[in-house]
C-alpha positions in Angstrom: 136.3 102.3 94.5 134.7 100.7 97.6 131.0 101.2 98.3 129.6 101.0 101.8 126.0 99.8 102.0 123.3 100.4 104.6 119.7 99.2 104.6 116.6 100.9 106.1 113.0 99.8 106.5 110.6 102.4 105.2 107.3 100.8 106.1 105.7 97.6 107.2 102.2 96.3 106.4 100.5 93.7 108.6 97.4 91.5 108.6 96.0 88.8 110.8 96.8 85.4 109.4 95.1 82.1 110.4 97.2 79.0 110.5 95.8 75.6 109.4 95.2 74.7 113.0 93.0 77.8 113.5 95.6 79.8 115.5 95.4 83.5 114.5 98.7 85.3 114.2 97.8 88.9 114.9 99.7 91.7 113.0 101.8 89.3 110.9 104.1 91.2 108.6 102.9 90.7 105.1 104.8 93.5 103.2 108.0 95.5 103.7 109.3 98.5 101.9 113.0 99.2 102.2 115.9 101.0 100.7 119.5 100.1 100.2 121.9 103.0 100.2 125.4 102.9 98.8 128.1 105.5 99.5 131.5 105.6 97.9 134.7 106.9 99.5 134.0 110.4 98.1 130.5 110.5 99.6 128.7 110.0 96.2 125.5 108.2 97.0 123.0 105.9 95.2 119.7 104.5 96.6 117.6 101.5 95.6 114.0 101.2 96.8 112.5 97.7 97.1 109.5 95.8 98.5 109.5 92.3 99.8 106.3 90.4 100.7 106.1 87.8 103.5 103.6 85.2 104.5 103.0 83.5 107.8 101.6 80.5 106.0 104.5 78.2 106.9 105.0 79.5 110.4 103.8 77.9 113.6 102.6 79.8 116.7 105.9 78.8 118.4 108.2 80.5 115.8 106.0 83.5 115.2 107.5 86.8 116.4 104.8 89.2 117.8 104.8 92.6 116.0 105.6 94.6 119.1 108.8 92.5 119.7 110.2 93.1 116.2 113.4 95.2 115.6 114.7 96.7 112.4 117.6 94.2 112.6 115.2 91.2 112.7 113.1 92.4 109.7 116.2 93.2 107.8 117.4 89.7 108.4 114.2 88.4 106.8 114.7 90.7 103.8 118.4 89.7 103.5 117.5 86.0 103.5 115.4 86.5 100.4 117.1 89.4 98.6 120.8 88.8 99.3 121.1 85.1 100.2 118.1 83.8 98.3 118.5 85.6 95.0 122.1 86.7 94.3 121.2 87.9 90.9 118.7 90.4 92.4 121.2 91.7 94.9 123.7 92.1 92.0 121.0 94.0 90.1 120.4 96.3 93.1 124.1 97.0 93.6 124.4 97.7 89.9 121.6 100.3 90.0 123.3 101.9 93.0 126.6 102.0 91.1 124.9 103.7 88.1 123.7 106.5 90.4 127.1 106.9 91.9 128.7 107.0 88.5 126.2 109.6 87.3 127.0 111.7 90.3 130.7 111.6 89.4 130.1 112.1 85.7 126.8 113.8 85.3 124.6 113.2 82.2 123.2 116.4 80.9 120.5 117.3 78.3 122.1 119.0 75.3 120.5 121.0 72.6 120.5 119.2 69.3 123.1 120.7 66.9 120.6 121.0 64.1 118.0 122.7 66.3 119.7 125.3 68.4 117.7 126.9 71.2 
């Protein structure tokens, strides 16, 4: 069964970061919180919540994107570069957790009374 995935940014945290040459990068994104949602063909859904930190330490003023110019697509690109492209095992883990939730929606797990201790 095919699963369609979408990503959403839940929150961003920023701080001012000073580069080695003394340039201050105002409101540099230092933490993201996001979710990846998987939906199968029967609309069963699973969601994985994650957090990805960032540092402007290796940026230059020329390749820094000002906070008010960011789009969700740009920030998701940063996250994908680390989570999907940078660590395939982590992305496989995320997709596996989403698949578990979808499987449980199809075949629910229920609490059962123990046969030796009826309710």
